[in-house]
N, C-alpha and C positions, 0 to 999 in steps of 0.2 A: 766920810763914808762909814767909818768905824763906829758911828754913832746909831746907825740904822737899828741895830739889833738890840741896843740898849733898852732897859724898860722905860716906859714912858714917864713913870714917877720920878726916876733919876733925871731924866731930861727936862723934866718941868723944874725940879730943882735947880739945875744948871741954868735954864733960863731966866729964872728969878734972881740969879746972882748970889745963891745962898752959897756960903762959904762951908765947904766939905771937910771932913777930917783929913789932916795931913798925912802922908804916907809915911810908913817908917823907913828908915834908910835902907832895909834888905829888898824892899819893893823896887827901889831904883837900882839896886845891885841885879835883881832878877832881870829887869828891863835890859840891863847892859849885857848880861850874859845871854840873853836871847839874841841881842843884836850881833853879838861877836859869833854866836852858832849859825846865825843867818848868813853872815858874811862867809863862814867856812863853808856852809851848804853851797853857796853860789860858786865859790872857787873850786869845791869838788865837781861840780856840774860842767864848769870850764874845761876843767883838767880831763874830765871824761870824754869830751867831745860833743856834749849836748849843746844843740843849738838854742842860743839865747837871743831873742829878739829885741827884748827890753827888759830894763831893770828899773824899778823904783821910779815908774812912770806916773806923773800926775794926770788925773782924769776927772771930767766933770759929767754929771748926769742931771738931765732937766726933766723933771716930772712935774706937768702943769706949770705953775709959775715959781717953782722952787728948783734951784742948782745946787746940787750936792757934790761936794768935792773929796777927792781922796787920792791916795798913791798906792798902787798895787806893788807887790813884791817882785813878781818875775812874769815874763811872758816867754812861753816855749813855743816850739813849731805847732804845737796843738791847740795852744790857747793860754789862758790866764792860770797862775798857780798863786797860793797864799802859802808862805813858809811859817811854821809855827813850831816852836819850842815848847814842848809839854811835859808834864809830871809822868813818872813811870806808870801811875795809875791810869791817867787820860791817854797814854799812848797804848796800854794793853787793852783797855776796856772800849776805846773808841776809835782811834787812828789806826790801830793795827788789827781791829776785828774784822771778821769775814765780811759783816755788814756795816761797815765802818760809817758810811753816809746816815744810814738811819740812827745809828747810835749818836752821832753827833747832832743831827738834827732833832732827835727827841730830846735831848738834854742840852740845849745850846744857850747856856748861860750867859755867853758874852757875844752872841749875835754873829758868829762865825758864818752861818749860811747866809743871812742876808748881806753881809759884807762882801763875802766872796761873789754872790751874784750880782751886786751892785756894782762891783768892778768890771765884771763882764760886760753888763748893759753900758756903763758908761764908755767902755773902750770898743764896744761893738764887736767883741770876741767872746767865744765861749769860755765861761768858767769851768775849769777841768777838776778842781780841787785842791788839796792841802798836801804839801811835802812837810810830814812831821818828823821831829828829832826828839827821841827821848833824851831828855838833859842829863839823866843819871848815867845811861849806859851806853849813849850815841848811837843807839840803833836808829834806822831810818825807815819810814814807811809812807805809801803814798796812797791816801784815802780819795778815791775818785768821786766826783760830783755828777749826778746825772744831767745830761744836756736837754733838758725840756723846758717848755713855757711855763711849767706849773710853779716853779720857784721863783722864775723872773718876773712873773705876774704878782707873786705874792710880795716880793722885794717892793716892786712899784706900790703897790697898795699900804704897805707898812710906811714907806716915805709919805705918802698921802696922809694918812692917818695921823701921823706924828706932826708933820707940818700943820695941819688943821687944828690940832690939839693945842699947839703950842702959840699959833696965830690967834686962835680964838680965846686964848688965856682960859682954857678950860679949867674948872675948880680941881686942885690937887686931890689925888687919890692914890693911895697906897696899892700897888699891884699884888702885894704878897701878904700873906699871914706868917706867924710864927709856926714852927713844926714842933713835934714831938721829939725830945731828947733820947737818944740811945746810947749806951755804953757798953761794948762787947755785945751788939745786938740784943741787949736788954734795956727796956724802957726804964729811965730814971724817975719817970713822974714829972719831969721839969719840961719847961717850954725853951726853944732856942730859935736864933735866926736860922732861916734857910739859907741856902748857898748863894741865892742872888744877894740878898740882902747883906749878907756878911761880908761881900766884896765891895758894897756901895760905900762911896765916901761920905754920904748923906746918912749913914744909920742912926748916928747919935741924935741928929736933928730930927729924923723922921720918927725913930722910935721912943 
């Protein structure tokens, strides 16, 4: 399920068995820290008396002839939530913003929206949003997701499109271009990788 929102070019690389760049040790440490904070968040919810119906439940979503598997973080009394450990910048500009969902949806480099609605569709429960933890300050915010069919249908269409592109072995096409580089808000005249490409394990192969 976490693959739904990934760029198609990255998924094409994976499907071809291309070898990506190995992550630095600090990437693994960040993942461990995220797992620990998620466990702490669940413990806090339990201690506060919040009803937890399910945790880390495996689900499967069938779209056409494709079955997509995943594991959501937590189900509370009103629906499915994804727990995210985020940077101070992402916390302030997205997850804790007044229009949090719009901010996340408009700059969704990691496919959080499709992933969340995919979990909801697979479990036949409403996807309610994200419980975000600022990994530097410990602040907590709930970014609510709208319960309407628009994003559910968008997620289904994304699954269909990706599955068809991979199954048909559609020719590889890079989804992004490079971007203008800025330093202290002033253009350097250089070009740099955009945020999507900078996080991609296949950037060396692709560029």
